N, C-alpha and C positions, 0 to 999 in steps of 0.2 A: 505513369500518369503525367499528362502535360497541360490539362485544361483547368482553368479556374474561372468562376463567375463571381463578379463583384456588383451586388446591387447597389445602385447610386441613384435611385430616382426620387428619394424622399424629398419633402419640402423644407425640412429644417425648421419647423415652426419654434422649436425651443430656443433657437438662436436669433429670432427676430429682434430688431430690424436688420441685423447684420446679413441675413440670408435673404433679404427681400430682392436683391439683384445679383446675388452670387451663390453658387452652390455650397451647402454646408461642407461638402467634401473638400472644398478649396480653402476652408479656414486653416490658417498656418498653425502648426505645432512647432514652435521655435521658428524656423525658417523654411519648412517644408509643408505643403498641403497635406492634410491628413490622408487622403487617398494615395499619396505617393508612398507613404509608410506601408500601406496595405499591398500595393503592387510590388514593392520591394520584398515584402515577406513572402508573397507567392513565388517571385523569382528565386529567392533563397531556398525555398523548398523544392525547386526544380520544375516549377509550373510557368512555362513560357508562352502558352497560348492563352490569352486573358480576354474575357468578354465582359465589359462593363455595361450594366443595364442603367440607361440614363432616362431622363424625361425632359420636359420643357425647361428652358432656361439653364441647361447644364452644358452648354457649348464650351465653357471655360475648362471643363475637364479634358475634353478633346484637344483644345489648343494647348493645355499644358504638356501633354505627351507628344505633341506634334513638333516639328521643326520650326524655329523662329529665325529665319535667315538674317533679318535685319539686326536682331539682338546679337546673334552670333558674330556678325560681321563688326559690329560696334565693339564687342569684347575683344575681338581678335586685333582690331586696329588700336585699341586703347592699351594693348599689352596685358590685359586682365586674364591671363591664361588659366589660372585656377578655376575662376568663376566660368570661363568657357567650357573647361572640362566637365564641371558639374552640370551645366546646361545641356551639353551634348550627351551626357550619361543618361539623362532623363529620357532623351529621344530613343535611346537604344536599349531600354530596360527589357522589353518583351514585344511579342507580336500582339498588339492590342487592338480589339475590335469593339464596336459599340452597336447597341440596338436600343430603341426606345420603348419604355413601358408606357403605352399610350394612356392607359387608365390607372389611377392609383387604387389597385385592388388588393394590396397587400404583398407581403414577402413572398408567400407561396406563388402568387401570380408572377411575380418578378423572376423567380427562378423558373417557372414554367416556360417563359418566352424564350429561355436559352436552349430549348430542346433541339431546335434544328441545328443550332451551332454545335452543341455537345454530341449529338448523335447518340451512339450506343457505347460511348466510352464512359468510364468513371471520371468524376471530376470533383473539384473542391469548390466550396462557396465561402467567401470571406466578406463578412459585413463591414462596411466602412466606418461605423460608429465605434468599433472595437479595434484599437490599435494593439498589436502585440509586440512588445520589444523584448524579444528572446531569441534573436537569430534564427527565426523560424523553427525553433525546436519542437514546439507544440504541433504545428502543422506537419512537420516531417515525420513525427512519431505517429500521427493519426493516418498518414499515408502508408506507413509501415504496417500498421495494425490492418488497414484495408487489404494490403497486399498479402498478408499472412492468413487472414480470415475470409477474404472476398465477401466483404460486407460494408454496409455504410457505417460511418463513425461520426459521433458528435463530441464537441468539446464540453466539458463539464467543470463547474466551479462550485465549491461549497460556500453558500452564503448564509447569513442569518435568517432564521426562520421568518421573521417579519418582512424580509425583503423579497421573499420568493415569489410574491405576487407580481413582481415586475418581470418575471422570466418564465420559460417553459421549466417544468419540473419532471424529473424521471423517477420511476419506481425501479430500484436496482434488482436485478435478477441473480447476479453473481458478481463477485469482486475478486480480481487476480491483480494485486498491486494497484496500479493506477488505470487498469483496464476494467471497466464495469459493463456487464451485460445489462440491457435494457429490457425490462418487462412491459412497462407502459410509460406514456409521457402525456402530460396535460399542459395546456397553455394557461399561464397566468392564474394558478389557483390561489384561493384564499389560504393564508398561512395555516389555518387549521385543517384545511382539505389537502394540503400538498403531500404527496406520497414520499417526499423526502426534501432535504434542503440542497440537493444537488441541482444546480441551475444550468440550463442549456445556454452556452455562450456562443457568440457569432463566429464559429469556425465549424465547417461541416465537410465531410468527405462522403460523397454519395455514389452509389451504383446508379446506372440509368433507370432502374426500376422506380426511383423516386417520381419520374414523370408520369408513370401510369398511375401512381398513387394521387398525384396532383390533379390529374384528369377526373378521377372519382371524387374528388374533394367537393363538399358542398360549401357554398359561402357562409361565413359566420357573421358576427356583429359587423354592421356597417358594410356588408356585402363583400368583405375581404376574404381572401384565401390565406389561411395561416399555415406556414411551413411546418409548425409543430403537429398540427392535425394530420398532415400528409405523412409525416414520420410516424405517427400513430397507426395509419393505414399500412404503411410499409412493413411494420412489425408483424402483421398477419401473413406476409409472404416471405419474408427472410429475416434473419438476425440483425439487430443493430446493437453497436457497442458504443460506449462512451470512454473518453479518455480524460481522466481528471488531471488538473493542473492547478497551481497555486500562484505563480508569479508572473509578471510580464505585461498584464492586461491594463489598459486605460479605456474606460468607457467615455469617450469624448462626446458622446451624445448628451452628457450631463455637464452642466457648466462647471460644477466643482471639480469634476475629474478632468475636464478640458484644461482648467487652470493648473491642476496638480501635474498633468502631463507636460505642460510647457515649463513649470519650475524644475521638475525632477530631471527632465531630459536636458534642459539648459545647464543644470548644475553639474551634469556629467561630462560637458563639453570643455575641454581645456581653454578655448578662447573666450568663454563666457562664464564658466563655473566660478572661478576665484572672485571675479568682480560682483557677480550675482550673489554669491554667499555673504560678501561684506555688505552688500546693500540690504539683503534680508536681515542680517544681524542688526544693522543700524536701525531698520524699521521696527524690529522686535523691541530694541532698546528704548526707542523714542515712544513707542506705544505702551511701555511698561508691560510687555507680554512675557510669559514664562514658557 
């Protein structure tokens, strides 16, 4: 498996006004735009043919992964070799392609527009709102499950029952360690109606049969095509498994988790961590927090 699809056409309304004139995927987590973390994860998992689904106002994403000769020349002339290597490494991460989702018709529609590029191969889908800081362990394990069982695989996270209405939820059919058979799936159920508290998180490995399911899909609320509903249709044709995980995820589509990601990832860095830790300790002391 070599292909990955990264939907990045959303408007980022939860981060307005910051996203009025820049893509939400370019908001920095410490000193890297969030979409770079996602691309690097795909590459770490062995996926080097990457299609990014963009929309209007997303040109900055393409520019970020393209060459910037003027900047590289300046860094070279200034003797800033370390920064030059970092910039050039971004250019050479993967073979990256782009296509626009012309109409905001939901995540299912965004995946559907990748059909011509993906063809008849299995592929991964990585949502840009979810950063996984786990050296691609989760994604690699999902690919291994697909290769062993020749089926689609979705990432699952156990959440509090009252939080399940923000996610897709699955009804488990079988459990073998962290591998869960999926009997049914529903999009954003009320807590009292949810089949479980296993939430579908933004990592997927699909067989190409998902495209036929997307074609049969009827638009839901707001005229959008929900990827979760397509997975439900796929279940009628072939098995789908889930891979449970616990650690490594930051939901940077939420402001509080975006802040948590910046703090925790900065604290892990030797060039920032010690000073940031002292700063936070002083802030806690001054505010009288415990």
